[in-house]
C-alpha positions as CSV (number, residue, x, y, z in Angstrom):
1,M,0.0,0.0,0.0
2,N,1.5,3.4,-1.0
3,S,1.1,6.7,0.7
4,Y,-1.7,7.9,-1.6
5,D,-3.7,4.8,-0.7
6,I,-3.4,5.5,3.0
7,I,-4.5,9.1,3.0
8,I,-8.0,9.2,1.4
9,K,-9.0,12.8,1.9
10,P,-8.8,15.8,4.3
11,I,-11.7,16.3,6.7
12,L,-12.8,19.9,6.6
13,S,-15.1,20.6,9.5
14,E,-15.5,23.5,12.0
15,K,-13.5,21.6,14.6
16,S,-10.7,20.6,12.2
17,F,-10.4,24.2,11.1
18,S,-9.6,25.3,14.6
19,G,-6.6,23.0,14.7
20,I,-4.9,24.4,11.6
21,Q,-3.5,27.3,13.7
22,M,-1.7,24.8,15.9
23,K,-0.5,22.7,13.0
24,R,-3.0,20.0,13.7
25,Y,-4.6,18.5,10.6
26,T,-7.4,15.9,10.2
27,F,-7.6,13.2,7.4
28,K,-9.8,10.3,6.5
29,V,-7.4,7.3,6.2
30,A,-7.6,3.6,5.2
31,M,-9.1,1.4,7.9
32,S,-6.1,-0.9,7.8
33,A,-3.5,1.9,8.3
34,T,-1.5,2.1,11.5
35,K,-0.3,5.2,13.2
36,V,3.2,4.5,11.8
37,D,1.9,4.1,8.3
38,I,-0.1,7.4,8.6
39,K,3.0,9.2,9.9
40,R,5.1,8.0,7.0
41,A,2.5,8.8,4.4
42,V,1.9,12.4,5.6
43,E,5.7,13.0,5.8
44,E,6.2,11.6,2.3
45,V,3.2,13.3,0.6
46,F,3.4,16.8,2.1
47,G,7.1,17.0,3.0
48,V,6.5,17.8,6.7
49,E,7.7,16.5,10.1
50,V,5.0,14.7,12.1
51,A,5.2,14.9,16.0
52,K,2.3,12.6,16.8
53,V,-0.8,10.8,15.3
54,N,-4.1,10.1,17.0
55,T,-6.7,7.9,15.3
56,V,-10.4,7.4,15.8
57,I,-12.8,4.9,14.2
58,V,-16.0,6.8,13.4
59,K,-19.1,4.6,13.3
60,G,-21.5,5.2,10.4
61,K,-24.9,6.7,11.1
62,V,-28.1,4.7,10.6
63,K,-30.3,6.4,8.0
64,R,-33.9,5.9,7.1
65,R,-35.8,6.8,4.0
66,G,-39.4,5.8,4.4
67,A,-39.7,2.2,5.4
68,T,-36.2,1.1,4.4
69,S,-33.2,1.8,6.5
70,G,-29.5,1.6,5.9
71,K,-26.2,2.4,7.5
72,R,-23.4,4.7,6.3
73,P,-20.0,3.0,6.3
74,D,-17.5,3.3,9.2
75,Y,-14.3,5.1,8.6
76,K,-11.0,5.9,10.3
77,K,-10.0,9.5,11.1
78,A,-6.4,10.5,11.8
79,I,-5.5,13.8,13.6
80,V,-1.9,14.6,12.8
81,Q,0.2,17.0,14.9
82,L,3.2,18.5,13.2
83,T,6.4,19.6,15.0
84,E,6.9,23.3,15.7
85,S,9.9,23.5,13.4
86,S,8.0,21.9,10.5
87,K,6.4,23.9,7.7
88,S,2.6,23.9,7.5
89,I,0.7,22.0,4.8
90,E,0.0,24.4,1.9
91,F,-3.4,22.9,1.0
92,F,-4.9,23.9,4.4
93,D,-3.2,27.4,4.3
94,S,-5.2,28.4,1.2
95,L,-8.4,27.6,3.1
96,T,-7.9,29.9,6.1
């Protein structure tokens, strides 16, 4: 699995925007990815230094449409904290 398979997409929410000032970024990642895999992938793709990685498995919501019901898929979310000496991720800088 390469780095682009591990990082699926950035998560852009109100809570994740508040962490950008502190160099804390949130990504949706592959369910099989470990913290070490996520750290290597972020460092390789964005060219930054990662201090720590926290992961959360988010359970999908149960949704109903009329009589039928279904469930959104579960996914893994990674909160990545960069070191103070590291540069910021340019993608997120353009959003603030």
